[in-house]
TIVO-863159 format. One record per residue (C-alpha): x, y, z; residue in one letter. Coordinates in steps of 0.02 Angstrom, whole numbers. Example, Ala and Ser with C-alpha at 12.3 -4.5 7.8 and 13.67 -1.06 7.14 Angstrom:
// residues 2
- 615;-225;390;A
- 684;-53;357;S
//
This chain:
// residues 695
- 0;0;0;M
- 144;121;34;L
- 269;79;-103;Y
- 160;-19;-226;G
- 194;-184;-317;I
- 329;-207;-448;D
- 229;-279;-595;S
- 390;-318;-689;R
- 444;-446;-559;Q
- 434;-627;-619;R
- 426;-793;-527;D
- 595;-875;-500;K
- 657;-1035;-420;A
- 618;-1019;-234;G
- 541;-844;-256;L
- 362;-800;-303;I
- 329;-628;-372;A
- 227;-513;-258;E
- 88;-494;-387;K
- 64;-684;-382;N
- 103;-713;-199;R
- -26;-590;-135;Y
- -159;-618;-270;A
- -329;-659;-189;P
- -370;-843;-192;W
- -547;-802;-248;S
- -480;-733;-413;G
- -545;-558;-377;A
- -436;-410;-430;P
- -304;-360;-301;M
- -347;-199;-208;S
- -323;-116;-38;G
- -361;36;69;Q
- -249;114;203;L
- -304;249;326;D
- -160;342;410;C
- -113;511;483;S
- 35;618;432;S
- 77;797;480;G
- -83;812;579;G
- -194;761;431;S
- -288;600;406;R
- -257;523;235;I
- -340;379;144;T
- -235;282;18;L
- -322;173;-112;L
- -241;54;-236;R
- -346;-41;-364;E
- -316;-160;-511;T
- -394;-98;-670;R
- -280;-188;-793;R
- -229;-372;-769;P
- -47;-334;-810;N
- -39;-191;-683;A
- -96;-258;-512;P
- -141;-116;-392;M
- -80;3;-526;G
- -217;133;-501;H
- -174;246;-350;F
- -271;384;-262;T
- -227;482;-103;A
- -364;588;-24;Q
- -392;679;139;Y
- -505;563;237;T
- -688;607;225;G
- -664;750;100;T
- -626;672;-68;G
- -491;802;-96;N
- -329;733;-168;P
- -168;752;-70;V
- -49;857;-175;P
- 121;789;-230;N
- 77;614;-169;L
- 88;488;-311;T
- 102;300;-328;S
- 293;312;-342;Q
- 323;445;-207;T
- 193;393;-78;C
- 302;278;29;G
- 455;390;37;E
- 349;546;65;A
- 254;473;214;L
- 395;370;292;L
- 541;481;247;G
- 650;341;174;V
- 656;245;10;P
- 584;71;-2;R
- 757;-13;3;E
- 800;72;169;V
- 631;38;248;Y
- 633;-147;200;E
- 808;-166;276;R
- 767;-73;437;S
- 589;-50;501;A
- 502;-190;403;F
- 553;-344;502;I
- 489;-516;446;R
- 519;-689;513;Q
- 602;-739;348;T
- 693;-573;327;G
- 777;-534;494;L
- 950;-531;413;G
- 1022;-369;343;I
- 1090;-358;166;S
- 1199;-225;85;E
- 1116;-82;-5;N
- 1187;81;-72;A
- 1043;187;-6;E
- 1057;110;169;L
- 1245;136;164;E
- 1228;320;118;R
- 1113;351;266;R
- 1229;261;387;I
- 1382;354;322;L
- 1291;520;338;S
- 1286;490;526;L
- 1474;463;543;I
- 1543;584;411;T
- 1480;752;348;T
- 1294;714;342;G
- 1299;708;152;D
- 1187;567;91;E
- 1255;574;-87;E
- 1416;479;-46;T
- 1422;288;-52;S
- 1574;175;-56;Y
- 1473;41;-146;I
- 1422;161;-284;E
- 1595;239;-299;A
- 1679;70;-301;C
- 1549;9;-424;S
- 1580;158;-537;A
- 1769;132;-533;L
- 1744;-54;-561;K
- 1637;-16;-713;K
- 1771;100;-782;Q
- 1904;-31;-748;L
- 1799;-169;-827;N
- 1759;-55;-974;R
- 1944;-48;-1010;R
- 1985;-228;-967;K
- 1890;-373;-885;H
- 1964;-544;-917;N
- 1962;-549;-1108;K
- 1834;-411;-1135;S
- 1844;-221;-1127;G
- 1918;-80;-1231;E
- 2100;-131;-1202;L
- 2080;-314;-1256;P
- 1969;-254;-1399;A
- 2103;-133;-1458;A
- 2238;-266;-1442;E
- 2128;-390;-1537;A
- 2091;-259;-1671;E
- 2278;-221;-1688;L
- 2314;-406;-1708;A
- 2174;-416;-1837;E
- 2241;-266;-1934;V
- 2415;-342;-1939;R
- 2340;-507;-1994;R
- 2243;-417;-2131;Q
- 2403;-335;-2193;L
- 2489;-504;-2204;E
- 2337;-582;-2288;E
- 2327;-438;-2413;L
- 2506;-469;-2467;Q
- 2474;-656;-2486;L
- 2312;-621;-2582;L
- 2401;-510;-2708;N
- 2529;-647;-2742;Q
- 2391;-780;-2758;A
- 2288;-668;-2874;A
- 2436;-644;-2993;L
- 2468;-831;-3001;Q
- 2281;-868;-3028;A
- 2272;-743;-3173;Q
- 2420;-826;-3260;Q
- 2339;-997;-3243;E
- 2176;-924;-3312;H
- 2264;-863;-3470;N
- 2347;-1033;-3498;T
- 2180;-1125;-3481;L
- 2096;-1007;-3606;S
- 2226;-1052;-3739;I
- 2204;-1239;-3706;Q
- 2014;-1223;-3720;I
- 2024;-1142;-3893;E
- 2134;-1284;-3955;A
- 2015;-1415;-3884;A
- 1866;-1331;-3970;K
- 1956;-1339;-4139;E
- 1991;-1525;-4116;Q
- 1810;-1557;-4065;L
- 1744;-1465;-4220;F
- 1850;-1573;-4337;L
- 1796;-1731;-4245;R
- 1611;-1683;-4259;R
- 1625;-1644;-4445;Q
- 1698;-1816;-4475;H
- 1568;-1903;-4365;D
- 1424;-1804;-4445;A
- 1468;-1872;-4617;G
- 1469;-2048;-4551;R
- 1300;-2021;-4462;R
- 1218;-1955;-4621;F
- 1276;-2112;-4711;A
- 1209;-2218;-4569;A
- 1041;-2125;-4580;L
- 1025;-2167;-4765;A
- 1063;-2349;-4729;E
- 934;-2350;-4586;A
- 800;-2280;-4702;K
- 833;-2419;-4828;A
- 825;-2551;-4692;Q
- 661;-2479;-4626;T
- 582;-2484;-4800;T
- 635;-2665;-4828;A
- 568;-2719;-4659;A
- 402;-2632;-4690;Q
- 381;-2719;-4860;E
- 418;-2891;-4785;Y
- 296;-2864;-4641;A
- 159;-2805;-4758;E
- 183;-2960;-4868;R
- 164;-3075;-4718;L
- 8;-2982;-4659;R
- -76;-3002;-4829;Q
- -38;-3189;-4831;E
- -118;-3211;-4660;L
- -272;-3116;-4711;E
- -287;-3220;-4870;A
- -281;-3384;-4772;H
- -398;-3315;-4638;R
- -270;-3348;-4501;I
- -347;-3299;-4333;P
- -271;-3173;-4214;E
- -154;-3223;-4074;N
- -292;-3204;-3945;T
- -405;-3327;-4038;A
- -260;-3449;-4063;I
- -216;-3440;-3878;A
- -399;-3465;-3830;R
- -420;-3619;-3942;L
- -255;-3697;-3886;R
- -305;-3665;-3708;G
- -471;-3750;-3743;A
- -377;-3902;-3813;I
- -271;-3908;-3655;V
- -431;-3900;-3554;N
- -499;-4047;-3657;L
- -358;-4154;-3592;E
- -399;-4101;-3415;S
- -583;-4141;-3446;T
- -535;-4311;-3520;R
- -431;-4353;-3366;K
- -575;-4299;-3256;A
- -693;-4411;-3359;L
- -576;-4560;-3336;D
- -572;-4529;-3150;Q
- -763;-4512;-3146;A
- -785;-4676;-3240;R
- -664;-4760;-3121;S
- -766;-4695;-2973;R
- -926;-4754;-3060;R
- -857;-4932;-3083;D
- -797;-4936;-2905;K
- -969;-4880;-2844;A
- -1054;-5014;-2951;A
- -945;-5150;-2873;R
- -984;-5086;-2701;A
- -1171;-5088;-2743;L
- -1162;-5270;-2800;L
- -1076;-5320;-2639;L
- -1208;-5228;-2535;A
- -1351;-5309;-2631;E
- -1272;-5482;-2607;S
- -1258;-5453;-2419;A
- -1440;-5397;-2405;V
- -1504;-5544;-2508;S
- -1429;-5665;-2382;K
- -1537;-5597;-2241;T
- -1716;-5658;-2201;P
- -1780;-5487;-2251;F
- -1718;-5480;-2432;A
- -1822;-5361;-2537;G
- -1894;-5273;-2384;L
- -1859;-5106;-2301;T
- -1817;-5098;-2114;P
- -1993;-5032;-2080;E
- -2073;-5177;-2177;Q
- -1960;-5305;-2090;A
- -2009;-5236;-1920;A
- -2195;-5258;-1961;K
- -2176;-5439;-2027;L
- -2288;-5559;-1919;P
- -2216;-5709;-1824;L
- -2269;-5891;-1871;N
- -2262;-5996;-1710;P
- -2345;-6163;-1672;E
- -2529;-6166;-1623;A
- -2556;-6123;-1443;R
- -2622;-6275;-1337;P
- -2809;-6263;-1288;Q
- -2900;-6323;-1131;F
- -3071;-6400;-1182;P
- -3217;-6395;-1060;L
- -3206;-6580;-1027;W
- -3032;-6562;-960;T
- -3096;-6436;-835;V
- -3239;-6550;-786;M
- -3122;-6697;-776;L
- -3006;-6599;-662;A
- -3153;-6555;-551;A
- -3210;-6738;-545;A
- -3034;-6795;-505;A
- -3025;-6673;-364;S
- -3192;-6735;-298;A
- -3139;-6918;-311;L
- -2978;-6881;-224;L
- -3071;-6798;-82;V
- -3196;-6944;-74;S
- -3056;-7071;-64;G
- -2974;-6976;76;I
- -3142;-6965;166;F
- -3174;-7154;143;A
- -3008;-7197;218;V
- -3039;-7082;364;S
- -3212;-7164;393;Q
- -3145;-7344;381;N
- -3246;-7381;225;L
- -3193;-7522;109;P
- -3015;-7497;42;A
- -3068;-7534;-135;A
- -3183;-7386;-141;I
- -3059;-7267;-65;G
- -2912;-7329;-169;G
- -3013;-7324;-331;G
- -3066;-7149;-303;C
- -2890;-7094;-260;A
- -2813;-7183;-410;A
- -2938;-7108;-530;F
- -2910;-6935;-461;G
- -2721;-6958;-474;L
- -2735;-7007;-659;I
- -2838;-6854;-697;I
- -2711;-6744;-604;L
- -2566;-6814;-708;I
- -2661;-6774;-869;I
- -2685;-6593;-811;G
- -2501;-6573;-769;L
- -2452;-6636;-943;Q
- -2566;-6508;-1026;T
- -2486;-6364;-924;G
- -2312;-6418;-977;R
- -2358;-6402;-1162;K
- -2427;-6229;-1131;Q
- -2259;-6172;-1055;R
- -2159;-6247;-1199;R
- -2262;-6148;-1324;W
- -2234;-5983;-1231;E
- -2045;-6014;-1223;A
- -2038;-6049;-1409;H
- -2133;-5890;-1451;T
- -2016;-5784;-1345;T
- -1863;-5859;-1431;E
- -1938;-5818;-1603;Q
- -1961;-5633;-1552;K
- -1781;-5620;-1492;Q
- -1715;-5700;-1651;Q
- -1812;-5574;-1757;R
- -1740;-5430;-1655;E
- -1564;-5496;-1686;R
- -1599;-5517;-1871;N
- -1666;-5339;-1882;L
- -1510;-5273;-1793;A
- -1399;-5361;-1921;D
- -1510;-5308;-2067;F
- -1515;-5122;-2031;L
- -1328;-5079;-2063;P
- -1327;-5190;-2217;L
- -1479;-5099;-2284;Y
- -1400;-4928;-2246;Q
- -1239;-4981;-2334;T
- -1344;-5035;-2484;L
- -1434;-4866;-2488;A
- -1269;-4769;-2476;A
- -1190;-4877;-2613;A
- -1343;-4849;-2724;Q
- -1332;-4659;-2697;A
- -1145;-4657;-2731;E
- -1168;-4761;-2888;S
- -1303;-4644;-2952;D
- -1195;-4491;-2913;K
- -1039;-4563;-2997;A
- -1140;-4615;-3150;S
- -1216;-4439;-3164;A
- -1045;-4356;-3146;A
- -967;-4468;-3279;A
- -1112;-4437;-3396;E
- -1099;-4247;-3371;A
- -911;-4247;-3404;L
- -936;-4353;-3560;Y
- -1065;-4230;-3629;H
- -949;-4082;-3586;T
- -800;-4164;-3672;L
- -900;-4205;-3828;S
- -977;-4031;-3836;S
- -807;-3943;-3816;N
- -723;-4053;-3948;E
- -859;-4015;-4073;Q
- -849;-3827;-4036;G
- -660;-3823;-4059;I
- -666;-3922;-4221;L
- -802;-3810;-4292;L
- -695;-3653;-4260;E
- -535;-3731;-4326;V
- -615;-3792;-4488;R
- -650;-3612;-4536;R
- -466;-3589;-4579;F
- -409;-3774;-4581;A
- -546;-3879;-4668;P
- -443;-4039;-4656;A
- -442;-4039;-4464;A
- -567;-4179;-4419;F
- -494;-4224;-4250;D
- -416;-4132;-4103;I
- -236;-4179;-4146;S
- -254;-4109;-4322;A
- -337;-3952;-4250;A
- -193;-3929;-4126;D
- -64;-3948;-4267;A
- -157;-3818;-4371;A
- -160;-3697;-4223;L
- 27;-3721;-4195;Q
- 60;-3678;-4377;E
- -50;-3522;-4361;C
- 46;-3470;-4205;A
- 211;-3489;-4299;V
- 150;-3380;-4441;R
- 82;-3249;-4320;R
- 248;-3249;-4227;K
- 339;-3221;-4392;A
- 227;-3069;-4423;L
- 260;-3004;-4246;S
- 447;-3023;-4273;S
- 433;-2930;-4437;A
- 334;-2789;-4353;D
- 465;-2781;-4213;E
- 602;-2769;-4343;A
- 507;-2625;-4425;V
- 490;-2538;-4256;R
- 674;-2558;-4213;Q
- 726;-2496;-4385;A
- 610;-2347;-4369;Q
- 677;-2306;-4195;I
- 856;-2313;-4258;R
- 809;-2203;-4406;Q
- 719;-2077;-4291;D
- 864;-2071;-4169;V
- 988;-2037;-4308;L
- 872;-1907;-4385;A
- 850;-1821;-4217;Q
- 1037;-1817;-4189;Q
- 1061;-1737;-4359;L
- 913;-1618;-4345;Q
- 963;-1443;-4397;G
- 1129;-1502;-4469;L
- 1178;-1494;-4650;E
- 1270;-1640;-4727;P
- 1455;-1597;-4738;P
- 1520;-1561;-4912;A
- 1657;-1687;-4884;Q
- 1714;-1799;-4743;I
- 1882;-1750;-4668;S
- 2010;-1885;-4692;R
- 2127;-1815;-4559;N
- 2006;-1821;-4412;A
- 2077;-1813;-4235;P
- 2128;-1980;-4164;A
- 2026;-1959;-4006;R
- 1839;-1990;-4006;A
- 1710;-1852;-3988;E
- 1662;-1905;-3810;A
- 1843;-1900;-3756;E
- 1866;-1729;-3833;L
- 1705;-1666;-3752;E
- 1762;-1733;-3584;L
- 1931;-1648;-3606;E
- 1845;-1484;-3654;L
- 1725;-1495;-3506;A
- 1872;-1528;-3390;R
- 1966;-1376;-3456;L
- 1810;-1267;-3445;Q
- 1778;-1325;-3267;E
- 1958;-1284;-3222;Q
- 1938;-1115;-3306;L
- 1777;-1083;-3208;S
- 1861;-1130;-3046;V
- 2011;-1023;-3089;C
- 1896;-876;-3135;A
- 1805;-898;-2969;S
- 1971;-896;-2879;V
- 2023;-738;-2971;V
- 1857;-653;-2931;H
- 1862;-712;-2751;R
- 2039;-651;-2728;L
- 1994;-486;-2809;S
- 1846;-469;-2693;G
- 1950;-514;-2542;Q
- 2082;-388;-2594;I
- 1948;-255;-2615;S
- 1866;-303;-2450;A
- 2033;-308;-2362;G
- 2053;-122;-2391;G
- 2200;-13;-2435;D
- 2365;-65;-2357;S
- 2407;117;-2320;D
- 2244;139;-2224;I
- 2275;-23;-2128;L
- 2452;34;-2083;S
- 2383;201;-2020;A
- 2252;109;-1918;R
- 2385;-2;-1840;A
- 2483;152;-1784;D
- 2324;229;-1712;Q
- 2282;69;-1616;L
- 2456;61;-1542;E
- 2431;237;-1474;T
- 2258;191;-1405;T
- 2327;36;-1319;I
- 2461;137;-1236;S
- 2333;264;-1173;T
- 2211;130;-1109;L
- 2351;38;-1019;S
- 2398;199;-927;A
- 2214;232;-881;E
- 2194;53;-820;Y
- 2342;70;-704;S
- 2275;238;-639;A
- 2102;163;-602;I
- 2181;16;-510;E
- 2277;140;-403;L
- 2116;239;-370;A
- 2022;82;-317;M
- 2163;33;-201;S
- 2158;207;-122;T
- 1967;199;-107;L
- 1979;29;-24;E
- 2099;99;106;N
- 1981;246;136;A
- 1835;127;153;N
- 1930;26;283;A
- 1955;187;382;A
- 1770;230;368;L
- 1724;54;421;Q
- 1825;75;580;S
- 1711;222;620;R
- 1550;147;554;F
- 1549;-24;637;S
- 1580;29;819;P
- 1436;155;825;S
- 1309;33;754;L
- 1385;-110;852;G
- 1374;-17;1017;R
- 1189;21;997;R
- 1155;-155;935;S
- 1247;-225;1087;A
- 1143;-119;1206;E
- 979;-181;1130;I
- 1045;-360;1120;F
- 1096;-352;1303;R
- 919;-301;1353;E
- 838;-434;1243;L
- 948;-574;1313;T
- 942;-518;1495;G
- 1128;-478;1498;G
- 1189;-645;1429;R
- 1281;-555;1287;Y
- 1377;-392;1307;S
- 1448;-354;1135;G
- 1403;-358;949;V
- 1525;-344;804;V
- 1473;-319;622;L
- 1574;-278;468;D
- 1527;-170;321;R
- 1434;-315;239;S
- 1330;-333;400;F
- 1407;-500;448;H
- 1367;-520;635;L
- 1455;-594;784;S
- 1405;-589;969;A
- 1513;-584;1128;E
- 1449;-678;1281;P
- 1459;-580;1445;T
- 1586;-692;1531;E
- 1684;-744;1376;D
- 1800;-644;1264;T
- 1776;-758;1114;V
- 1650;-691;988;Y
- 1519;-813;923;R
- 1472;-806;740;D
- 1285;-778;716;A
- 1272;-943;621;Q
- 1336;-1036;777;L
- 1199;-968;891;L
- 1033;-1052;924;S
- 888;-1002;814;V
- 809;-899;953;G
- 972;-811;1000;A
- 1013;-777;818;A
- 840;-699;791;D
- 869;-591;946;Q
- 1036;-534;874;L
- 963;-491;703;Y
- 816;-400;786;L
- 936;-297;893;A
- 1037;-244;740;V
- 880;-202;642;R
- 813;-96;786;L
- 981;-8;802;A
- 981;30;616;I
- 806;102;634;C
- 868;222;768;E
- 1017;273;661;L
- 945;292;487;V
- 758;329;504;L
- 694;507;529;P
- 690;557;713;A
- 569;703;705;D
- 425;595;640;E
- 487;415;652;P
- 403;294;534;P
- 314;144;610;P
- 399;-22;642;L
- 315;-173;563;I
- 356;-344;636;L
- 282;-493;542;D
- 300;-648;652;D
- 475;-589;699;A
- 460;-672;871;L
- 405;-844;811;T
- 568;-932;860;N
- 572;-851;1034;Y
- 532;-951;1189;D
- 418;-872;1319;D
- 561;-791;1417;A
- 640;-714;1261;R
- 468;-658;1202;C
- 433;-564;1366;V
- 598;-470;1356;K
- 568;-424;1174;A
- 390;-365;1210;L
- 449;-258;1356;N
- 578;-174;1244;W
- 451;-146;1106;L
- 327;-75;1233;R
- 455;58;1284;K
- 499;92;1101;E
- 314;116;1064;A
- 318;274;1169;E
- 417;357;1028;H
- 348;275;870;R
- 205;169;809;Q
- 237;-19;808;I
- 132;-145;714;L
- 160;-324;776;L
- 83;-465;673;F
- 86;-639;751;T
- 0;-807;734;C
- 22;-843;922;H
- -91;-792;1066;S
- 45;-759;1195;R
- 80;-581;1133;E
- -105;-536;1150;A
- -109;-611;1325;E
- 45;-511;1373;F
- -31;-344;1320;F
- -207;-381;1382;R
- -260;-242;1498;G
- -132;-118;1430;D
- -235;34;1375;P
- -96;96;1261;E
- -93;-64;1159;V
- -230;-104;1035;Q
- -260;-289;998;I
- -343;-327;831;Q
- -388;-506;781;R
- -382;-535;593;L
- -489;-694;603;T
- -654;-733;687;E
- -587;-881;787;T
- -566;-868;975;R
- -467;-1028;990;R
- -295;-1014;1071;Q
- -154;-1032;946;V
//
């Protein structure tokens, strides 16, 4: 709110830019309002975000409750105008954070500290002066960069250019001489090539005449063959190939017919065997269904007439009477007669029952035998049916192939007899087709000969297109062939082109290299410049050495004053455990225990003691560098987090006394600070969350 947000800052490793770090989580534009008092007037500061790339970039400062703008208070000058110090000084003094207790070097902070121990002039800074001299020194020479190394490098380059220019002039002269020699050789090669071409042209014209004669003869022969074929009605090659293919297919059909007849004969033999096996069964000539319904023919079943029943009843009665007579002591003849007669009748009945049982057993055996015969008959009948079907199928296939073979033979013979009437069988037709193929091939060869002769004639004519026949053929033609001469000429021309390129390149390099007189003058000028820069470099080194000695003297005055005040505050914060503080110009801290003369580096202290030491130095810097007439407020953001309760009480007591002279804003996430100041009417406690839970 006081100094604004640097919108140019970008996220880095371990560092988030302020515009991203403090952006509202809700996604709303960043904005803020600060009410403060300065010079007896209440002021309201407002920062808003109106453009996404300029967070909190819109600034207004008004007198609270009036709407009147505060004059000379802008977004850039607001912080320094109200607090009296630039942002760099305020962040390194009065703005104390848990993660920023340490003090870093800064030219603005250094100027304000030096103003306290020198003349009060805030325009002098060792860091800036040393930096300016260092820039001047580096401008002249820094490792391999700077004006001095550049001048030395340029001088070396100028000298190198002078040497190269001399070498280029020598190379250019040699290249020009070689160019002239190659030009003479090329003219001689062209003359030889012209003579060779004249000689070869005469020979090619003669060859063209011969090719024309050969083409005419070939055309006449081919035309004669074509007329003969048309007169004898010789078919085309496609028809010949089709008919010969059909003859080949006849052979395949004939082989297939032989195989079909063989399968038919085999099926007929199998059918005879199946019929013989079925005829040997009791059911020959019948189907399985008819055999299953065939009635049995057993013997007549024995009957029981009525008299046998009556006789059995009488025998039973006589047997009972005989038994009764014996039991009543009647005459033995009566009883024995009755019993004997009854026994005879009983034997006759038993004999009749035995016949009945024999008949039933015989009938059952006949049924079982028929079942067995049916079981044997069924597979034989099925085999017979399958053999009959296979025989019918094989006979039909053989018959179809025979009809196909006969039909194809007749079709082929009919076509062949159109140009070969004597062909009455397939062998004669095939011989006639072979003769036709030979005659067609002779015509094709004649046509190919015409085509080749025409191509040769066209090639020769194209090669001689635009040329006139030579008046006479040179008898003293060059010994080398035209291709060899062309190759030699191309090689010489390529060498000439390369040589010309070299000449042009060397000429360009000589022109680009500049005038040797100008380069010599530049070398003299650079030698003078190098001498001057070397003297200046030595003078700046001497000045930096003198400034370093002066800085050491200032440091001996600067460190004790800040160290003494830091030690006083540190002694109060630690309850007298430490009595001294030493810090160098780079703000590197060490502490001296009360009963020990050995200083302890800040990095060797505990976290709490180190935070106390850094806080003491920051508070001492605030007293030394911040305005005293209207001191700016101190802001502590969780600066006491690493303190235990005892250290925290001492720090709060010191801050309470310091609050009598300046405003102090203490932010903390703990509740102990609020408990400490509870009941103090001079301390205002403001909770930033609604929770009342102890933290």
